[in-house]
DRENDO-1510 file (C-alpha; in Angstrom, 1 decimal, always signed):
<recs>
REC; n; res; u; v; w
REC; 1; MET; -25.6; +49.8; -74.8 .
REC; 2; PRO; -23.0; +49.2; -72.2 .
REC; 3; VAL; -21.5; +52.0; -70.2 .
REC; 4; SER; -17.9; +53.0; -70.6 .
REC; 5; ASP; -15.9; +52.9; -67.1 .
REC; 6; ASP; -14.6; +56.3; -68.4 .
REC; 7; GLN; -17.9; +57.7; -68.3 .
REC; 8; PRO; -18.8; +60.0; -65.3 .
REC; 9; HIS; -20.6; +58.3; -62.2 .
REC; 10; THR; -23.6; +59.7; -60.7 .
REC; 11; ARG; -24.0; +59.3; -57.0 .
REC; 12; THR; -27.9; +59.2; -55.9 .
REC; 13; ARG; -28.7; +60.5; -52.2 .
REC; 14; LEU; -31.4; +58.8; -50.4 .
REC; 15; PRO; -34.0; +60.2; -47.9 .
REC; 16; VAL; -32.8; +59.9; -44.2 .
REC; 17; GLY; -35.5; +57.1; -43.5 .
REC; 18; GLU; -34.6; +55.0; -46.4 .
REC; 19; GLN; -30.8; +55.6; -46.4 .
REC; 20; SER; -30.7; +53.8; -42.8 .
REC; 21; VAL; -32.6; +50.9; -44.3 .
REC; 22; TYR; -30.1; +50.2; -47.0 .
REC; 23; GLN; -27.2; +50.8; -44.7 .
REC; 24; ALA; -28.2; +48.2; -42.3 .
REC; 25; SER; -28.8; +45.6; -45.0 .
REC; 26; GLY; -25.3; +46.2; -46.2 .
REC; 27; ARG; -23.6; +45.2; -42.7 .
REC; 28; GLN; -25.3; +41.8; -41.5 .
REC; 29; PRO; -24.7; +41.1; -37.5 .
REC; 30; ARG; -22.7; +38.0; -36.8 .
REC; 31; PRO; -24.2; +35.9; -33.9 .
REC; 32; LEU; -22.2; +33.1; -33.9 .
REC; 33; ARG; -18.7; +35.1; -33.3 .
REC; 34; THR; -20.6; +37.2; -30.7 .
REC; 35; LEU; -21.8; +33.8; -29.0 .
REC; 36; LEU; -18.1; +32.8; -29.1 .
REC; 37; THR; -16.7; +35.9; -27.7 .
REC; 38; VAL; -19.0; +35.6; -24.6 .
REC; 39; LEU; -18.2; +32.0; -24.1 .
REC; 40; LEU; -14.7; +32.9; -24.1 .
REC; 41; VAL; -15.1; +35.7; -21.5 .
REC; 42; VAL; -16.8; +33.1; -19.1 .
REC; 43; ALA; -14.4; +30.5; -19.3 .
REC; 44; LEU; -11.6; +32.9; -18.4 .
REC; 45; LEU; -13.5; +34.1; -15.5 .
REC; 46; VAL; -14.0; +30.7; -14.3 .
REC; 47; LEU; -10.3; +29.8; -14.6 .
REC; 48; ALA; -9.5; +32.8; -12.8 .
REC; 49; ILE; -11.7; +32.2; -9.9 .
REC; 50; SER; -10.5; +28.7; -9.6 .
REC; 51; ILE; -7.0; +29.6; -9.7 .
REC; 52; ALA; -7.8; +32.5; -6.8 .
REC; 53; ASN; -9.7; +29.8; -4.7 .
REC; 54; ARG; -6.9; +27.1; -5.1 .
REC; 55; GLY; -5.5; +26.0; -1.7 .
REC; 56; LYS; -7.9; +27.9; +0.5 .
REC; 57; ALA; -9.6; +25.1; +2.1 .
REC; 58; GLY; -10.4; +26.3; +5.6 .
REC; 59; PRO; -11.8; +24.5; +8.7 .
REC; 60; ASP; -15.3; +24.6; +7.5 .
REC; 61; THR; -14.1; +22.8; +4.0 .
REC; 62; PRO; -15.1; +19.3; +4.0 .
REC; 63; SER; -12.8; +16.6; +4.2 .
REC; 64; ALA; -13.2; +15.5; +0.7 .
REC; 65; ASP; -12.5; +18.8; -0.8 .
REC; 66; ARG; -9.1; +19.4; +1.1 .
REC; 67; ALA; -5.8; +18.7; -0.2 .
REC; 68; LYS; -5.3; +14.8; -0.6 .
REC; 69; PRO; -1.7; +13.4; +0.1 .
REC; 70; SER; +0.5; +13.4; -2.8 .
REC; 71; ALA; +0.9; +9.7; -4.6 .
REC; 72; ALA; +4.6; +10.0; -3.6 .
REC; 73; SER; +3.8; +10.1; +0.0 .
REC; 74; THR; +1.5; +6.9; +0.0 .
REC; 75; ALA; +3.7; +4.6; -2.5 .
REC; 76; ALA; +5.9; +2.0; -1.4 .
REC; 77; SER; +9.2; +3.5; -0.3 .
REC; 78; GLY; +12.8; +2.3; +0.6 .
REC; 79; GLN; +15.9; +0.8; -0.5 .
REC; 80; GLU; +16.2; -2.4; -2.9 .
REC; 81; PRO; +16.0; -5.8; -0.5 .
REC; 82; VAL; +19.4; -7.1; +0.5 .
REC; 83; SER; +20.6; -9.8; -1.7 .
REC; 84; THR; +22.2; -12.2; +0.9 .
REC; 85; THR; +20.4; -14.8; +2.9 .
REC; 86; SER; +21.0; -17.2; +5.9 .
REC; 87; ASN; +18.8; -20.6; +6.3 .
REC; 88; GLY; +16.5; -18.9; +3.8 .
REC; 89; ILE; +16.0; -15.6; +6.0 .
REC; 90; ALA; +17.3; -12.3; +4.3 .
REC; 91; ASN; +20.1; -10.8; +6.6 .
REC; 92; GLY; +23.1; -8.1; +6.0 .
REC; 93; TYR; +21.0; -5.2; +6.4 .
REC; 94; PRO; +22.3; -1.7; +6.2 .
REC; 95; HIS; +23.1; +0.2; +9.6 .
REC; 96; THR; +20.0; +2.7; +8.8 .
REC; 97; ASP; +16.6; +3.4; +9.7 .
REC; 98; GLN; +15.3; +1.8; +6.6 .
REC; 99; GLY; +17.6; -1.2; +7.0 .
REC; 100; ALA; +16.0; -1.7; +10.7 .
REC; 101; GLN; +12.6; -1.5; +9.2 .
REC; 102; SER; +13.6; -4.0; +6.4 .
REC; 103; ALA; +14.9; -6.5; +9.2 .
REC; 104; ALA; +11.8; -6.2; +11.2 .
REC; 105; ALA; +9.5; -7.1; +8.4 .
REC; 106; ASN; +11.5; -10.0; +7.4 .
REC; 107; TYR; +12.1; -11.0; +11.0 .
REC; 108; ALA; +8.4; -10.8; +11.2 .
REC; 109; VAL; +7.4; -13.2; +8.3 .
REC; 110; ALA; +10.0; -15.8; +9.8 .
REC; 111; LEU; +8.2; -15.6; +13.2 .
REC; 112; GLY; +5.1; -16.1; +11.6 .
REC; 113; SER; +6.0; -19.0; +9.4 .
REC; 114; ALA; +4.8; -22.6; +9.8 .
REC; 115; GLU; +8.5; -23.6; +10.6 .
REC; 116; MET; +7.9; -21.9; +14.0 .
REC; 117; PHE; +5.5; -25.0; +14.9 .
REC; 118; ARG; +8.4; -27.7; +14.6 .
REC; 119; THR; +11.2; -27.7; +17.2 .
REC; 120; ASP; +14.1; -28.0; +14.9 .
REC; 121; THR; +13.0; -25.3; +12.1 .
REC; 122; ARG; +12.1; -23.4; +15.0 .
REC; 123; HIS; +15.6; -23.3; +16.6 .
REC; 124; THR; +17.0; -22.7; +13.2 .
REC; 125; VAL; +15.1; -19.7; +12.9 .
REC; 126; VAL; +15.7; -18.1; +16.3 .
REC; 127; ALA; +19.1; -18.9; +15.9 .
REC; 128; THR; +19.3; -16.9; +12.5 .
REC; 129; ILE; +17.4; -14.0; +13.4 .
REC; 130; ALA; +18.3; -13.2; +17.1 .
REC; 131; ASP; +21.4; -11.6; +18.7 .
REC; 132; PRO; +23.5; -14.2; +20.2 .
REC; 133; THR; +23.2; -12.9; +23.8 .
REC; 134; VAL; +19.6; -13.6; +24.1 .
REC; 135; THR; +19.2; -16.6; +21.6 .
REC; 136; PRO; +19.1; -19.3; +24.2 .
REC; 137; ALA; +16.7; -17.4; +26.3 .
REC; 138; LEU; +14.3; -16.3; +23.5 .
REC; 139; GLN; +14.5; -20.2; +22.2 .
REC; 140; ALA; +13.2; -21.1; +25.8 .
REC; 141; ARG; +10.3; -18.6; +25.7 .
REC; 142; LEU; +9.3; -19.6; +22.2 .
REC; 143; ASP; +9.5; -23.5; +23.0 .
REC; 144; GLU; +7.1; -22.9; +25.9 .
REC; 145; ALA; +5.0; -20.7; +23.7 .
REC; 146; PHE; +4.7; -23.6; +21.0 .
REC; 147; SER; +4.3; -26.4; +23.0 .
REC; 148; ALA; +2.4; -29.7; +22.5 .
REC; 149; ASP; -1.0; -27.9; +23.9 .
REC; 150; THR; -0.6; -25.1; +21.4 .
REC; 151; THR; +0.2; -27.1; +18.5 .
REC; 152; ALA; -2.9; -29.1; +19.2 .
REC; 153; ARG; -5.0; -26.1; +19.3 .
REC; 154; PHE; -3.9; -25.8; +15.5 .
REC; 155; GLY; -4.7; -29.7; +14.7 .
REC; 156; LEU; -1.3; -30.5; +14.7 .
REC; 157; ASP; +0.7; -33.5; +16.3 .
REC; 158; ALA; +3.0; -32.9; +18.9 .
REC; 159; GLN; +5.9; -32.6; +16.5 .
REC; 160; GLY; +3.9; -30.1; +14.5 .
REC; 161; LYS; +2.9; -31.9; +11.7 .
REC; 162; ALA; -0.5; -32.0; +9.7 .
REC; 163; PRO; -2.6; -34.9; +9.9 .
REC; 164; LYS; -2.2; -37.0; +6.4 .
REC; 165; GLY; -4.0; -35.4; +3.4 .
REC; 166; LEU; -3.9; -32.0; +5.1 .
REC; 167; THR; -1.6; -29.1; +4.6 .
REC; 168; PHE; -0.7; -26.5; +7.7 .
REC; 169; VAL; -0.7; -22.9; +6.5 .
REC; 170; SER; +0.9; -20.4; +8.5 .
REC; 171; ARG; +2.1; -17.2; +6.7 .
REC; 172; THR; +2.7; -13.6; +7.6 .
REC; 173; VAL; +2.4; -10.5; +5.2 .
REC; 174; PRO; +3.9; -7.3; +6.3 .
REC; 175; VAL; +1.5; -4.3; +5.3 .
REC; 176; GLY; +3.9; -1.8; +6.9 .
REC; 177; THR; +6.5; -0.8; +9.2 .
REC; 178; LYS; +7.3; +2.0; +11.1 .
REC; 179; THR; +10.1; +2.9; +14.0 .
REC; 180; THR; +8.9; +3.9; +17.4 .
REC; 181; ASN; +12.1; +4.2; +19.1 .
REC; 182; SER; +15.6; +4.6; +17.2 .
REC; 183; ALA; +19.0; +4.7; +18.4 .
REC; 184; ASP; +22.4; +4.1; +16.8 .
REC; 185; THR; +22.9; +0.6; +18.2 .
REC; 186; ALA; +19.2; -0.3; +19.3 .
REC; 187; THR; +15.7; +0.2; +17.7 .
REC; 188; LYS; +12.3; -0.7; +18.0 .
REC; 189; VAL; +10.0; -1.1; +14.9 .
REC; 190; ASP; +6.4; -1.9; +14.7 .
REC; 191; VAL; +5.2; -4.1; +11.7 .
REC; 192; TRP; +1.5; -4.1; +10.8 .
REC; 193; CYS; +0.6; -7.7; +9.6 .
REC; 194; THR; -2.0; -9.7; +8.1 .
REC; 195; GLY; -1.7; -13.5; +8.5 .
REC; 196; LEU; -2.9; -16.9; +7.3 .
REC; 197; VAL; -3.3; -19.8; +9.5 .
REC; 198; GLY; -5.2; -23.2; +9.7 .
REC; 199; LEU; -5.3; -26.3; +7.9 .
REC; 200; ALA; -6.1; -26.6; +4.3 .
REC; 201; GLY; -7.9; -29.8; +3.0 .
REC; 202; GLU; -11.3; -31.6; +2.6 .
REC; 203; ARG; -11.6; -32.8; +5.9 .
REC; 204; SER; -10.0; -29.9; +7.9 .
REC; 205; THR; -12.1; -28.9; +11.1 .
REC; 206; GLN; -9.8; -25.6; +10.9 .
REC; 207; PRO; -10.1; -24.0; +7.8 .
REC; 208; VAL; -7.4; -21.4; +6.9 .
REC; 209; ALA; -8.5; -18.1; +8.4 .
REC; 210; GLU; -7.3; -14.6; +8.1 .
REC; 211; ASN; -6.0; -12.2; +10.9 .
REC; 212; TRP; -4.7; -8.9; +11.6 .
REC; 213; TYR; -1.9; -8.1; +14.1 .
REC; 214; THR; +1.1; -5.7; +14.9 .
REC; 215; LEU; +4.3; -7.1; +16.0 .
REC; 216; THR; +6.8; -4.9; +17.9 .
REC; 217; LEU; +10.3; -6.0; +17.3 .
REC; 218; THR; +13.3; -4.6; +19.5 .
REC; 219; MET; +16.6; -5.1; +17.3 .
REC; 220; ARG; +20.4; -4.3; +18.3 .
REC; 221; TRP; +23.3; -3.4; +15.9 .
REC; 222; THR; +25.6; -5.8; +16.2 .
REC; 223; GLY; +28.4; -4.4; +14.0 .
REC; 224; SER; +27.5; -6.0; +10.7 .
REC; 225; ASP; +23.6; -6.7; +11.2 .
REC; 226; TRP; +20.6; -5.9; +12.9 .
REC; 227; LYS; +19.5; -9.0; +15.0 .
REC; 228; LEU; +16.3; -9.4; +17.3 .
REC; 229; THR; +16.6; -9.1; +20.9 .
REC; 230; ASP; +12.7; -9.2; +21.9 .
REC; 231; PHE; +9.1; -9.0; +20.6 .
REC; 232; SER; +5.4; -8.8; +21.3 .
REC; 233; ARG; +2.5; -9.0; +19.6 .
REC; 234; GLN; -1.0; -7.4; +19.7 .
REC; 235; SER; -4.2; -7.5; +17.7 .
REC; 236; GLY; -5.2; -5.3; +14.9 .
REC; 237; PRO; -6.0; -2.8; +13.2 .
REC; 238; ALA; -8.0; -4.9; +11.4 .
REC; 239; PRO; -10.1; -3.5; +8.5 .
REC; 240; VAL; -13.5; -4.3; +7.6 .
REC; 241; PRO; -13.9; -7.5; +6.1 .
REC; 242; GLY; -14.6; -7.4; +2.0 .
REC; 243; ASP; -17.6; -9.2; +0.6 .
REC; 244; GLN; -15.7; -11.9; -1.0 .
REC; 245; GLN; -16.5; -15.6; -1.4 .
REC; 246; ALA; -14.1; -17.5; +0.4 .
REC; 247; ALA; -12.1; -20.3; -1.6 .
REC; 248; THR; -12.5; -24.1; -1.4 .
REC; 249; ALA; -9.9; -26.1; +0.4 .
REC; 250; GLU; -8.4; -27.2; -2.6 .
REC; 251; GLU; -7.9; -23.7; -4.0 .
REC; 252; ILE; -6.1; -22.8; -0.7 .
REC; 253; THR; -3.8; -25.5; -0.9 .
REC; 254; GLY; -3.0; -25.0; -4.4 .
REC; 255; ALA; -2.3; -21.3; -3.7 .
REC; 256; VAL; -0.1; -21.8; -0.7 .
REC; 257; GLN; +2.1; -24.4; -2.7 .
REC; 258; ASP; +2.2; -22.3; -5.9 .
REC; 259; PHE; +2.5; -19.2; -4.3 .
REC; 260; GLY; +5.9; -18.1; -2.8 .
REC; 261; GLY; +6.8; -15.4; -0.5 .
REC; 262; PHE; +8.9; -12.5; -0.6 .
REC; 263; ARG; +11.7; -10.7; +0.6 .
REC; 264; TYR; +10.8; -7.4; +2.3 .
REC; 265; ALA; +12.7; -3.6; +2.1 .
REC; 266; ARG; +11.5; -0.4; +3.5 .
</recs>
């Protein structure tokens, strides 16, 4: 017979030994919650130590662990390339340090082009990029440098033309620029370059090869543009050659004909 809830309840007090056993069984431990709590505390400690040690690289810290340059400091920088040209060479650079570096990069491309190996096109290049006050002297110097003996060493005839069936390649690619001596009306800029030079074709005895060098260009502000007054060249710095298979003569010829050059801006 069911007992009514209105009836008085009876409370039984157990002996001390038995009481502790029953109470323990009513409050089960929670190992998962305890583990999560411990892991959270450890994670917070590791994070705090990491923040405290950030930026404390000392002289004994390995270079790989020290602060690395930001992406912005190594990315390409500068203004947009100029939009005007003369004889295929960019001109109209701003009267700024960046403008001088942009001019130097584009003039380096012109000085390292295949047009320099032919008298008529060489004179056009020099007249386009040089200060008019030094143009005659600079042309005479370059005419001597690109003599018949020089063109013959590259497998060209006296007029700077390649043998039939072969393509002469001479292309300069600026890798970087820096101003080494700057003034309001004159400046000197180093242009680190890589270049391709040689004869592309099946019968070539002088295949196209790469080389690394630095051109130092001295320029003068003429009132409307930066113009070349002098230049010099030195080898390197050259990186370690990569482990890459050389292209065939046909592939090089196709690449030179299909891939155009760029205008450069600092």
